[in-house]
Backbone as CSV, one residue per row, in Angstrom:
resi,resn,N_x,N_y,N_z,CA_x,CA_y,CA_z,C_x,C_y,C_z
1,MET,-188.764,-47.792,-144.168,-187.493,-48.169,-143.540,-187.650,-48.072,-142.031
2,ARG,-187.221,-49.113,-141.350,-187.372,-49.111,-139.908,-186.148,-48.498,-139.244
3,THR,-186.368,-47.652,-138.264,-185.265,-46.989,-137.575,-185.368,-47.256,-136.092
4,ASN,-184.524,-46.584,-135.324,-184.551,-46.753,-133.877,-185.880,-46.283,-133.302
5,VAL,-186.162,-46.766,-132.112,-187.314,-46.260,-131.390,-187.046,-44.810,-131.020
6,SER,-188.088,-44.124,-130.571,-187.954,-42.714,-130.213,-186.843,-42.511,-129.201
7,THR,-186.123,-41.402,-129.349,-185.068,-41.075,-128.404,-185.555,-40.163,-127.285
8,GLU,-186.852,-39.884,-127.244,-187.393,-39.060,-126.165,-187.484,-39.880,-124.880
9,PRO,-187.124,-39.286,-123.719,-187.249,-40.022,-122.466,-188.704,-40.412,-122.213
10,ASP,-188.900,-41.593,-121.570,-190.254,-41.978,-121.203,-190.566,-41.420,-119.822
11,ARG,-191.708,-41.801,-119.282,-192.125,-41.224,-118.009,-191.207,-41.619,-116.858
12,SER,-190.445,-42.688,-116.997,-189.508,-43.097,-115.953,-188.239,-42.261,-115.976
13,GLY,-188.054,-41.439,-117.022,-186.845,-40.654,-117.145,-185.736,-41.374,-117.879
14,LEU,-185.966,-42.617,-118.307,-184.951,-43.372,-119.034,-185.059,-43.070,-120.517
15,ARG,-183.931,-42.764,-121.129,-183.923,-42.478,-122.560,-183.722,-43.777,-123.329
16,PRO,-184.575,-44.069,-124.315,-184.401,-45.298,-125.106,-182.999,-45.388,-125.689
17,LEU,-182.511,-46.611,-125.812,-181.147,-46.824,-126.262,-180.997,-46.555,-127.751
18,SER,-179.864,-45.992,-128.114,-179.511,-45.829,-129.515,-179.107,-47.175,-130.093
19,ALA,-178.942,-47.224,-131.424,-178.482,-48.459,-132.055,-177.127,-48.872,-131.487
20,ARG,-176.235,-47.914,-131.282,-174.926,-48.220,-130.701,-175.074,-48.855,-129.329
21,SER,-175.936,-48.288,-128.488,-176.107,-48.803,-127.135,-176.738,-50.194,-127.137
22,VAL,-177.652,-50.444,-128.079,-178.242,-51.780,-128.172,-177.166,-52.801,-128.522
23,VAL,-176.334,-52.489,-129.507,-175.259,-53.404,-129.899,-174.315,-53.648,-128.719
24,LEU,-173.910,-52.579,-128.036,-172.999,-52.741,-126.915,-173.629,-53.548,-125.790
25,SER,-174.899,-53.331,-125.506,-175.564,-54.087,-124.453,-175.559,-55.581,-124.767
26,LEU,-175.808,-55.925,-126.023,-175.800,-57.335,-126.416,-174.405,-57.929,-126.327
27,LEU,-173.401,-57.215,-126.826,-172.043,-57.751,-126.822,-171.439,-57.776,-125.419
28,LEU,-171.771,-56.797,-124.598,-171.261,-56.793,-123.229,-171.819,-57.957,-122.417
29,GLY,-172.977,-58.446,-122.820,-173.559,-59.591,-122.128,-173.184,-60.930,-122.731
30,ALA,-172.409,-60.907,-123.819,-172.043,-62.145,-124.515,-170.653,-62.596,-124.095
31,HIS,-170.502,-63.913,-123.938,-169.197,-64.500,-123.620,-168.993,-65.692,-124.547
32,PRO,-168.102,-65.605,-125.536,-167.218,-64.477,-125.840,-167.989,-63.303,-126.433
33,ALA,-167.391,-62.117,-126.319,-168.065,-60.875,-126.712,-167.907,-60.632,-128.206
34,GLU,-168.548,-61.480,-128.998,-168.478,-61.359,-130.452,-169.735,-61.943,-131.063
35,LEU,-170.137,-61.354,-132.196,-171.322,-61.821,-132.909,-171.164,-61.551,-134.399
36,PRO,-171.595,-62.482,-135.238,-171.615,-62.204,-136.679,-172.656,-61.135,-136.998
37,ALA,-172.421,-60.423,-138.087,-173.337,-59.356,-138.482,-174.745,-59.889,-138.696
38,ARG,-174.891,-61.076,-139.301,-176.234,-61.591,-139.582,-177.008,-61.885,-138.297
39,ASP,-176.286,-62.298,-137.238,-176.958,-62.523,-135.966,-177.365,-61.201,-135.325
40,LEU,-176.503,-60.210,-135.439,-176.839,-58.900,-134.892,-178.082,-58.329,-135.551
41,VAL,-178.209,-58.504,-136.855,-179.387,-57.994,-137.563,-180.654,-58.572,-136.951
42,ARG,-180.653,-59.862,-136.676,-181.843,-60.505,-136.109,-182.045,-60.139,-134.635
43,LEU,-180.948,-60.035,-133.902,-181.067,-59.800,-132.468,-181.515,-58.385,-132.131
44,VAL,-181.124,-57.397,-132.947,-181.493,-56.016,-132.618,-182.892,-55.659,-133.094
45,GLU,-183.455,-56.450,-133.989,-184.762,-56.121,-134.557,-185.852,-55.948,-133.495
46,PRO,-185.939,-56.826,-132.460,-186.986,-56.621,-131.446,-186.829,-55.323,-130.658
47,PHE,-185.636,-54.722,-130.718,-185.396,-53.497,-129.969,-185.605,-52.246,-130.827
48,GLY,-186.200,-52.436,-132.013,-186.553,-51.301,-132.841,-185.437,-50.764,-133.700
49,VAL,-184.412,-51.560,-133.934,-183.275,-51.129,-134.749,-183.342,-51.848,-136.092
50,GLY,-183.465,-51.093,-137.169,-183.535,-51.669,-138.505,-182.155,-51.970,-139.070
51,GLY,-182.137,-52.721,-140.175,-180.884,-53.171,-140.758,-179.976,-52.041,-141.202
52,SER,-180.516,-51.035,-141.891,-179.672,-49.940,-142.364,-179.132,-49.128,-141.194
53,THR,-179.947,-48.939,-140.159,-179.484,-48.219,-138.974,-178.372,-48.984,-138.290
54,LEU,-178.544,-50.298,-138.206,-177.515,-51.133,-137.593,-176.202,-51.051,-138.364
55,ARG,-176.261,-51.175,-139.685,-175.033,-51.144,-140.482,-174.294,-49.819,-140.309
56,ALA,-175.041,-48.719,-140.272,-174.402,-47.415,-140.075,-173.751,-47.339,-138.691
57,ALA,-174.449,-47.867,-137.689,-173.899,-47.838,-136.332,-172.644,-48.693,-136.233
58,LEU,-172.659,-49.879,-136.821,-171.481,-50.755,-136.785,-170.287,-50.093,-137.453
59,SER,-170.529,-49.448,-138.582,-169.438,-48.768,-139.277,-168.821,-47.681,-138.407
60,ARG,-169.666,-46.898,-137.757,-169.152,-45.830,-136.886,-168.413,-46.415,-135.681
61,MET,-168.904,-47.516,-135.135,-168.277,-48.118,-133.955,-166.910,-48.698,-134.285
62,VAL,-166.772,-49.291,-135.458,-165.457,-49.788,-135.884,-164.495,-48.621,-136.071
63,ALA,-164.967,-47.558,-136.709,-164.123,-46.387,-136.942,-163.692,-45.733,-135.632
64,ALA,-164.578,-45.771,-134.629,-164.281,-45.151,-133.334,-163.442,-46.042,-132.436
65,GLY,-163.207,-47.294,-132.843,-162.425,-48.201,-132.014,-163.224,-48.925,-130.954
66,ASP,-164.569,-48.844,-131.018,-165.398,-49.578,-130.065,-165.426,-51.065,-130.396
67,LEU,-165.411,-51.366,-131.679,-165.502,-52.748,-132.139,-164.337,-53.065,-133.062
68,ARG,-164.007,-54.353,-133.117,-163.073,-54.865,-134.115,-163.855,-55.800,-135.032
69,ARG,-163.530,-55.740,-136.309,-164.240,-56.581,-137.267,-163.252,-57.523,-137.946
70,THR,-163.587,-58.801,-137.945,-162.842,-59.816,-138.674,-163.832,-60.526,-139.574
71,ASP,-163.631,-60.396,-140.877,-164.628,-60.895,-141.823,-165.963,-60.231,-141.486
72,ALA,-166.975,-61.013,-141.136,-168.284,-60.433,-140.816,-168.612,-60.577,-139.333
73,VAL,-167.581,-60.774,-138.502,-167.780,-60.943,-137.062,-167.305,-59.690,-136.339
74,TYR,-168.145,-59.184,-135.449,-167.827,-57.987,-134.676,-167.503,-58.378,-133.242
75,ARG,-166.394,-57.823,-132.735,-165.926,-58.117,-131.380,-165.697,-56.819,-130.616
76,LEU,-165.857,-56.887,-129.306,-165.564,-55.715,-128.491,-164.073,-55.401,-128.521
77,SER,-163.748,-54.126,-128.475,-162.353,-53.703,-128.365,-161.826,-54.054,-126.976
78,ASP,-160.513,-53.967,-126.806,-159.918,-54.267,-125.501,-160.475,-53.339,-124.428
79,ARG,-160.654,-52.079,-124.774,-161.198,-51.126,-123.793,-162.576,-51.554,-123.314
80,LEU,-163.413,-52.010,-124.246,-164.761,-52.419,-123.853,-164.769,-53.805,-123.222
81,LEU,-163.784,-54.635,-123.519,-163.661,-55.898,-122.792,-163.366,-55.630,-121.311
82,ALA,-162.567,-54.576,-121.048,-162.320,-54.196,-119.657,-163.609,-53.731,-118.999
83,ARG,-164.411,-53.005,-119.742,-165.719,-52.577,-119.210,-166.600,-53.792,-118.941
84,GLN,-166.557,-54.787,-119.814,-167.327,-56.002,-119.585,-166.907,-56.667,-118.281
85,GLY,-165.586,-56.683,-118.028,-165.105,-57.253,-116.780,-165.636,-56.518,-115.569
86,ARG,-165.700,-55.179,-115.658,-166.238,-54.400,-114.537,-167.718,-54.690,-114.337
87,GLN,-168.450,-54.831,-115.451,-169.872,-55.159,-115.320,-170.067,-56.547,-114.724
88,ASP,-169.255,-57.507,-115.142,-169.357,-58.845,-114.567,-169.123,-58.792,-113.062
89,ASP,-168.125,-57.993,-112.664,-167.828,-57.873,-111.241,-168.944,-57.151,-110.503
90,ALA,-169.636,-56.230,-111.179,-170.755,-55.531,-110.550,-171.907,-56.486,-110.269
91,VAL,-172.079,-57.483,-111.137,-173.158,-58.459,-110.948,-172.766,-59.503,-109.915
92,HIS,-171.493,-59.876,-109.904,-171.012,-60.898,-108.962,-169.772,-60.370,-108.242
93,PRO,-169.936,-59.389,-107.353,-168.764,-58.827,-106.662,-168.125,-59.866,-105.744
94,ARG,-166.802,-59.846,-105.709,-166.064,-60.792,-104.858,-165.804,-60.112,-103.513
95,THR,-166.342,-60.683,-102.472,-166.203,-60.105,-101.138,-165.592,-61.126,-100.180
96,ARG,-165.214,-60.614,-99.034,-164.676,-61.463,-97.966,-165.245,-60.974,-96.642
97,PRO,-165.211,-61.791,-95.597,-165.731,-61.330,-94.302,-164.984,-60.067,-93.847
98,TRP,-165.731,-59.165,-93.260,-165.158,-57.882,-92.838,-164.810,-57.913,-91.363
99,ASP,-163.574,-57.511,-91.057,-163.115,-57.516,-89.656,-163.030,-56.121,-89.061
100,GLY,-163.558,-55.128,-89.767,-163.534,-53.756,-89.263,-162.458,-52.887,-89.865
101,ASP,-161.519,-53.466,-90.617,-160.467,-52.667,-91.245,-160.987,-51.946,-92.490
102,TRP,-160.322,-50.843,-92.824,-160.640,-50.066,-94.021,-159.404,-49.965,-94.898
103,GLU,-159.614,-49.847,-96.206,-158.553,-49.481,-97.135,-158.488,-47.962,-97.203
104,MET,-157.288,-47.425,-97.203,-157.121,-45.981,-97.344,-156.066,-45.706,-98.412
105,VAL,-156.375,-44.781,-99.316,-155.468,-44.386,-100.383,-155.239,-42.880,-100.270
106,ILE,-153.969,-42.497,-100.129,-153.598,-41.082,-100.021,-152.866,-40.697,-101.305
107,ILE,-153.411,-39.751,-102.066,-152.794,-39.322,-103.312,-151.551,-38.495,-103.001
108,THR,-150.426,-38.883,-103.594,-149.166,-38.181,-103.363,-148.648,-37.477,-104.604
109,ALA,-149.130,-37.847,-105.776,-148.642,-37.241,-107.022,-149.060,-35.782,-107.095
110,THR,-148.189,-34.957,-107.626,-148.471,-33.526,-107.798,-148.193,-33.131,-109.243
111,GLY,-148.651,-31.944,-109.605,-148.367,-31.427,-110.927,-149.141,-32.094,-112.049
112,ARG,-150.235,-32.762,-111.724,-151.024,-33.422,-112.765,-152.043,-32.439,-113.342
113,GLY,-152.312,-32.597,-114.632,-153.304,-31.753,-115.288,-154.709,-32.215,-114.988
114,PRO,-155.703,-31.424,-115.389,-157.104,-31.784,-115.118,-157.499,-33.157,-115.665
115,ALA,-157.048,-33.497,-116.868,-157.410,-34.788,-117.450,-156.837,-35.935,-116.637
116,GLU,-155.594,-35.799,-116.189,-154.973,-36.851,-115.370,-155.681,-36.991,-114.031
117,ARG,-156.041,-35.855,-113.430,-156.748,-35.913,-112.148,-158.105,-36.578,-112.306
118,ALA,-158.815,-36.223,-113.373,-160.126,-36.826,-113.605,-160.004,-38.323,-113.853
119,ASP,-158.975,-38.731,-114.597,-158.769,-40.153,-114.861,-158.484,-40.906,-113.569
120,LEU,-157.656,-40.338,-112.704,-157.346,-40.995,-111.434,-158.587,-41.106,-110.556
121,ARG,-159.383,-40.050,-110.509,-160.612,-40.101,-109.720,-161.540,-41.203,-110.241
122,ALA,-161.637,-41.329,-111.565,-162.483,-42.371,-112.133,-161.956,-43.754,-111.786
123,ARG,-160.639,-43.919,-111.812,-160.040,-45.209,-111.453,-160.322,-45.565,-110.000
124,LEU,-160.206,-44.591,-109.115,-160.453,-44.847,-107.697,-161.929,-45.155,-107.443
125,ALA,-162.809,-44.423,-108.117,-164.243,-44.702,-107.963,-164.584,-46.088,-108.489
126,ALA,-163.928,-46.514,-109.590,-164.167,-47.851,-110.123,-163.720,-48.935,-109.155
127,LEU,-162.777,-48.606,-108.277,-162.343,-49.541,-107.232,-163.278,-49.503,-106.033
128,ARG,-164.368,-48.741,-106.164,-165.391,-48.596,-105.114,-164.846,-47.906,-103.868
129,LEU,-163.863,-47.046,-104.075,-163.389,-46.179,-103.008,-164.197,-44.882,-103.045
130,ALA,-164.282,-44.214,-101.905,-164.991,-42.938,-101.822,-164.043,-41.890,-101.252
131,GLU,-164.240,-40.646,-101.671,-163.336,-39.572,-101.261,-163.829,-38.920,-99.975
132,LEU,-163.027,-39.033,-98.914,-163.352,-38.400,-97.645,-163.100,-36.904,-97.711
133,ARG,-161.973,-36.527,-98.240,-161.617,-35.143,-98.557,-160.626,-35.210,-99.700
134,GLU,-160.250,-34.077,-100.238,-159.407,-34.087,-101.434,-158.129,-34.891,-101.203
135,GLY,-157.946,-35.900,-102.039,-156.740,-36.714,-101.976,-156.779,-37.859,-101.001
136,VAL,-157.882,-38.024,-100.283,-157.986,-39.112,-99.299,-159.207,-39.966,-99.650
137,TRP,-158.949,-41.224,-100.008,-159.998,-42.141,-100.429,-159.986,-43.373,-99.533
138,LEU,-161.155,-43.928,-99.248,-161.209,-45.110,-98.397,-162.495,-45.887,-98.592
139,ARG,-162.499,-47.087,-98.035,-163.668,-47.961,-98.033,-163.384,-49.112,-97.070
140,PRO,-164.446,-49.788,-96.610,-164.223,-50.988,-95.802,-163.444,-52.037,-96.597
141,ALA,-162.564,-52.751,-95.921,-161.708,-53.738,-96.597,-162.421,-55.089,-96.676
142,ASN,-163.553,-55.095,-97.392,-164.321,-56.335,-97.534,-164.350,-56.857,-98.962
143,LEU,-163.630,-56.187,-99.873,-163.592,-56.650,-101.257,-162.405,-57.580,-101.446
144,ASP,-162.662,-58.694,-102.113,-161.614,-59.686,-102.362,-160.908,-59.338,-103.666
145,ARG,-160.118,-58.285,-103.601,-159.349,-57.853,-104.765,-158.180,-56.993,-104.289
146,PRO,-157.021,-57.145,-104.954,-155.894,-56.274,-104.605,-156.057,-54.920,-105.265
147,LEU,-155.467,-53.918,-104.678,-155.395,-52.624,-105.350,-154.354,-52.723,-106.467
148,PRO,-154.587,-52.077,-107.613,-153.658,-52.182,-108.738,-152.248,-51.726,-108.363
149,ALA,-151.253,-52.462,-108.863,-149.869,-52.111,-108.555,-149.531,-50.702,-109.036
150,GLY,-150.098,-50.285,-110.176,-149.817,-48.963,-110.711,-150.260,-47.828,-109.810
151,LEU,-151.153,-48.121,-108.875,-151.627,-47.074,-107.976,-150.500,-46.557,-107.090
152,ARG,-149.509,-47.394,-106.830,-148.411,-46.992,-105.950,-147.556,-45.874,-106.567
153,GLU,-147.680,-45.693,-107.881,-146.911,-44.632,-108.521,-147.453,-43.252,-108.192
154,VAL,-148.710,-43.181,-107.780,-149.332,-41.872,-107.529,-149.925,-41.763,-106.125
155,ALA,-149.849,-42.829,-105.329,-150.519,-42.801,-104.033,-149.855,-43.752,-103.062
156,LEU,-150.127,-43.529,-101.789,-149.757,-44.469,-100.736,-151.015,-45.182,-100.282
157,THR,-150.911,-46.458,-99.994,-152.061,-47.237,-99.553,-151.820,-47.752,-98.143
158,TYR,-152.880,-47.753,-97.361,-152.782,-48.147,-95.964,-153.973,-49.024,-95.588
159,GLY,-153.786,-49.764,-94.515,-154.911,-50.330,-93.796,-155.208,-49.408,-92.630
160,ALA,-156.472,-49.184,-92.322,-156.833,-48.225,-91.281,-158.062,-48.716,-90.534
161,ARG,-158.252,-48.171,-89.350,-159.466,-48.428,-88.576,-159.908,-47.104,-87.964
162,PRO,-160.748,-46.333,-88.701,-161.141,-44.998,-88.230,-161.838,-45.040,-86.872
163,GLU,-161.671,-43.957,-86.118,-162.332,-43.862,-84.820,-163.821,-43.581,-84.964
164,GLU,-164.222,-42.899,-86.035,-165.642,-42.619,-86.262,-166.402,-43.928,-86.446
165,PRO,-167.594,-44.061,-85.858,-168.373,-45.288,-86.066,-168.508,-45.613,-87.545
166,ALA,-168.292,-46.881,-87.879,-168.232,-47.277,-89.291,-169.521,-46.948,-90.037
167,GLY,-170.660,-47.152,-89.399,-171.922,-46.861,-90.063,-172.078,-45.386,-90.380
168,ASP,-171.665,-44.525,-89.448,-171.750,-43.082,-89.678,-170.814,-42.667,-90.809
169,LEU,-169.612,-43.246,-90.831,-168.652,-42.899,-91.868,-169.144,-43.341,-93.239
170,ALA,-169.685,-44.550,-93.310,-170.212,-45.035,-94.590,-171.333,-44.136,-95.089
171,ALA,-172.196,-43.692,-94.192,-173.300,-42.817,-94.584,-172.802,-41.462,-95.071
172,ARG,-171.633,-41.014,-94.578,-171.065,-39.754,-95.067,-170.407,-39.921,-96.420
173,LEU,-169.836,-41.096,-96.664,-169.063,-41.311,-97.890,-169.931,-41.637,-99.100
174,TRP,-171.053,-42.309,-98.871,-171.893,-42.734,-99.997,-173.336,-42.281,-99.788
175,PRO,-174.008,-41.851,-100.857,-175.426,-41.460,-100.766,-176.308,-42.708,-100.769
176,LEU,-176.314,-43.428,-99.658,-176.938,-44.753,-99.625,-178.444,-44.687,-99.851
177,ALA,-179.105,-43.712,-99.253,-180.560,-43.621,-99.431,-180.903,-43.342,-100.891
178,GLU,-180.164,-42.433,-101.524,-180.434,-42.114,-102.928,-180.166,-43.313,-103.832
179,TRP,-179.063,-44.031,-103.557,-178.757,-45.200,-104.372,-179.865,-46.246,-104.217
180,SER,-180.305,-46.440,-102.993,-181.346,-47.427,-102.718,-182.651,-47.070,-103.416
181,ASP,-183.055,-45.816,-103.332,-184.294,-45.385,-103.984,-184.214,-45.587,-105.491
182,ALA,-183.082,-45.204,-106.082,-182.925,-45.362,-107.529,-182.923,-46.838,-107.917
183,ALA,-182.298,-47.677,-107.110,-182.265,-49.110,-107.409,-183.666,-49.707,-107.388
184,ARG,-184.472,-49.329,-106.418,-185.845,-49.854,-106.355,-186.664,-49.385,-107.560
185,SER,-186.458,-48.137,-107.954,-187.174,-47.623,-109.114,-186.767,-48.383,-110.383
186,LEU,-185.480,-48.618,-110.555,-185.011,-49.353,-111.731,-185.500,-50.793,-111.718
187,LEU,-185.524,-51.399,-110.544,-185.994,-52.781,-110.443,-187.462,-52.868,-110.841
188,ALA,-188.263,-51.943,-110.358,-189.677,-51.934,-110.718,-189.859,-51.675,-112.202
189,ARG,-189.069,-50.755,-112.740,-189.171,-50.427,-114.165,-188.771,-51.624,-115.024
190,ALA,-187.694,-52.295,-114.641,-187.197,-53.412,-115.440,-188.134,-54.611,-115.395
191,THR,-188.599,-54.957,-114.212,-189.449,-56.140,-114.081,-190.868,-55.893,-114.562
192,GLY,-191.259,-54.612,-114.652,-192.612,-54.302,-115.102,-192.729,-53.989,-116.571
193,ALA,-191.589,-53.892,-117.267,-191.616,-53.537,-118.688,-192.087,-54.718,-119.528
194,ASP,-192.862,-54.435,-120.547,-193.377,-55.483,-121.439,-192.611,-55.540,-122.750
195,ARG,-192.299,-54.392,-123.328,-191.643,-54.382,-124.637,-190.154,-54.691,-124.496
196,PRO,-189.587,-55.472,-125.426,-188.148,-55.778,-125.351,-187.272,-54.546,-125.250
197,ALA,-187.591,-53.494,-126.024,-186.766,-52.289,-125.988,-186.809,-51.629,-124.614
198,ASP,-187.983,-51.624,-123.980,-188.102,-51.020,-122.654,-187.330,-51.829,-121.614
199,ARG,-187.389,-53.142,-121.732,-186.657,-53.993,-120.786,-185.155,-53.785,-120.931
200,LEU,-184.675,-53.758,-122.170,-183.242,-53.564,-122.385,-182.802,-52.209,-121.866
201,THR,-183.585,-51.183,-122.109,-183.262,-49.845,-121.612,-183.151,-49.839,-120.094
202,ALA,-184.127,-50.457,-119.432,-184.137,-50.473,-117.971,-182.976,-51.274,-117.410
203,TYR,-182.696,-52.424,-118.011,-181.606,-53.244,-117.478,-180.244,-52.647,-117.794
204,ALA,-180.110,-51.943,-118.908,-178.856,-51.236,-119.182,-178.615,-50.172,-118.114
205,ALA,-179.670,-49.467,-117.726,-179.544,-48.485,-116.650,-179.251,-49.180,-115.325
206,ALA,-179.826,-50.369,-115.123,-179.608,-51.100,-113.878,-178.154,-51.510,-113.711
207,VAL,-177.541,-52.012,-114.775,-176.146,-52.434,-114.626,-175.234,-51.234,-114.438
208,ARG,-175.550,-50.098,-115.049,-174.768,-48.879,-114.779,-174.899,-48.490,-113.314
209,HIS,-176.090,-48.647,-112.780,-176.309,-48.310,-111.368,-175.540,-49.266,-110.460
210,LEU,-175.473,-50.533,-110.840,-174.734,-51.501,-110.034,-173.248,-51.188,-109.986
211,LEU,-172.736,-50.550,-111.034,-171.328,-50.157,-111.019,-171.041,-49.145,-109.913
212,ALA,-172.072,-48.432,-109.478,-171.911,-47.440,-108.416,-172.298,-47.994,-107.039
213,ASP,-172.662,-49.261,-106.967,-172.954,-49.880,-105.673,-171.649,-49.979,-104.884
214,PRO,-171.579,-49.411,-103.659,-170.324,-49.486,-102.908,-169.988,-50.891,-102.416
215,VAL,-170.933,-51.821,-102.468,-170.718,-53.205,-102.006,-170.126,-53.179,-100.590
216,LEU,-170.867,-52.580,-99.704,-170.436,-52.473,-98.316,-170.741,-53.758,-97.546
217,PRO,-170.066,-53.970,-96.414,-170.447,-55.091,-95.548,-171.905,-54.956,-95.131
218,PRO,-172.622,-56.065,-94.999,-174.056,-55.991,-94.676,-174.361,-55.143,-93.447
219,GLU,-173.478,-55.174,-92.452,-173.759,-54.442,-91.224,-173.693,-52.930,-91.398
220,LEU,-173.174,-52.458,-92.511,-173.102,-51.022,-92.758,-174.193,-50.533,-93.701
221,LEU,-175.032,-51.428,-94.171,-176.072,-51.059,-95.124,-177.388,-50.748,-94.426
222,PRO,-178.193,-49.865,-95.017,-179.534,-49.634,-94.476,-180.381,-50.911,-94.582
223,ALA,-181.439,-50.930,-93.801,-182.361,-52.073,-93.863,-182.988,-52.159,-95.248
224,ASP,-183.256,-53.364,-95.693,-183.905,-53.611,-96.995,-183.088,-53.066,-98.160
225,TRP,-181.785,-53.178,-98.074,-180.918,-52.735,-99.168,-181.237,-53.539,-100.426
226,PRO,-181.505,-52.885,-101.558,-181.970,-53.598,-102.752,-180.863,-54.074,-103.687
227,GLY,-179.605,-53.969,-103.273,-178.513,-54.319,-104.168,-178.592,-55.747,-104.678
228,GLU,-178.809,-56.702,-103.781,-178.849,-58.104,-104.198,-180.042,-58.388,-105.107
229,SER,-181.169,-57.766,-104.823,-182.346,-57.974,-105.673,-182.106,-57.450,-107.075
230,LEU,-181.469,-56.275,-107.174,-181.193,-55.707,-108.491,-180.177,-56.567,-109.234
231,ARG,-179.162,-57.061,-108.526,-178.178,-57.930,-109.167,-178.822,-59.218,-109.662
232,ALA,-179.684,-59.810,-108.835,-180.332,-61.061,-109.230,-181.216,-60.868,-110.454
233,ALA,-181.953,-59.758,-110.496,-182.835,-59.509,-111.636,-182.015,-59.290,-112.906
234,TYR,-180.937,-58.524,-112.798,-180.110,-58.296,-113.985,-179.428,-59.584,-114.432
235,ALA,-178.955,-60.386,-113.487,-178.311,-61.650,-113.842,-179.283,-62.566,-114.577
236,ALA,-180.548,-62.596,-114.129,-181.546,-63.420,-114.801,-181.800,-62.909,-116.216
237,TYR,-181.849,-61.585,-116.370,-182.061,-61.022,-117.707,-180.874,-61.329,-118.609
238,ARG,-179.678,-61.252,-118.071,-178.499,-61.542,-118.879,-178.484,-63.011,-119.306
239,ARG,-178.950,-63.904,-118.433,-179.049,-65.316,-118.828,-180.061,-65.492,-119.948
240,GLU,-181.130,-64.705,-119.894,-182.139,-64.751,-120.961,-181.533,-64.310,-122.290
241,LEU,-180.795,-63.204,-122.269,-180.136,-62.749,-123.497,-179.096,-63.762,-123.967
242,ALA,-178.361,-64.343,-123.017,-177.351,-65.329,-123.388,-178.000,-66.540,-124.043
243,GLY,-179.199,-66.890,-123.588,-179.913,-67.994,-124.217,-180.249,-67.684,-125.664
244,ALA,-180.657,-66.438,-125.912,-180.951,-66.047,-127.288,-179.693,-66.053,-128.141
245,LEU,-178.582,-65.577,-127.577,-177.322,-65.585,-128.305,-176.859,-67.018,-128.563
246,GLY,-177.008,-67.863,-127.547,-176.616,-69.258,-127.716,-177.450,-69.962,-128.760
247,GLY,-178.739,-69.603,-128.824,-179.602,-70.196,-129.835,-179.144,-69.855,-131.237
248,ARG,-178.684,-68.613,-131.431,-178.177,-68.225,-132.749,-176.926,-69.025,-133.095
249,ARG,-176.069,-69.218,-132.084,-174.836,-69.945,-132.360,-175.125,-71.408,-132.686
250,GLU,-176.116,-71.990,-132.008,-176.474,-73.386,-132.311,-177.045,-73.508,-133.703
251,GLU,-177.842,-72.507,-134.128,-178.412,-72.536,-135.470,-177.303,-72.527,-136.532
252,ARG,-176.233,-71.772,-136.258,-175.158,-71.700,-137.246,-174.407,-73.030,-137.374
253,LYS,-174.426,-73.837,-136.343,-173.709,-75.115,-136.379,-174.452,-76.180,-137.172
254,ARG,-175.744,-75.963,-137.369,-176.554,-76.999,-138.037,-176.331,-76.978,-139.549
């Protein structure tokens, strides 16, 4: 009986993906985010996931609310569709020319429990804001997106132009050197991998890393910033996977 590949980390420090993670990686890259069970069986096989392992994983994912099943077709839940949207935006962030202004969010809500505070922090980080000090979040106003209306219930939002040099402030808010080093390592790992499972593992880590890219204006980034290279490599890999998914769909039409 064939099972998942080893779960021990390799020399790069990346842990091979579980059956659940392989399924999610495939569906998160699919538009629409749905696949019949028979296609999943064939698609996960190159990644070291056997049929019985896949069936057990699918059953657990449906029970956990990760997937919805209609007949023999598995679809991402609404929560994971939102995650897919964030990943799409990480690969193709919408930006606008920067005029020096910053977005600033001041938290005004009080009396929140630890879970609520953690959820709010995660929401603000997902908006690519960084915390200057407790309750004060900001970033350059170069993203072409509005702040969510619901944020006004717990915070005040402002436009600002800090007196501190923008480059110095950005370097204080984000660990740019560490992000850059990790991105280069992931890019080398992903493009140098030969086995399908190793490539998927590396690119899954790459897209998670892209979610943490602050997407700063070019003038605030260090020289040789690898963000665009990592995005381009992941986008090419996703097109490759989409081609395989599309091939399965064409086969079903015949």
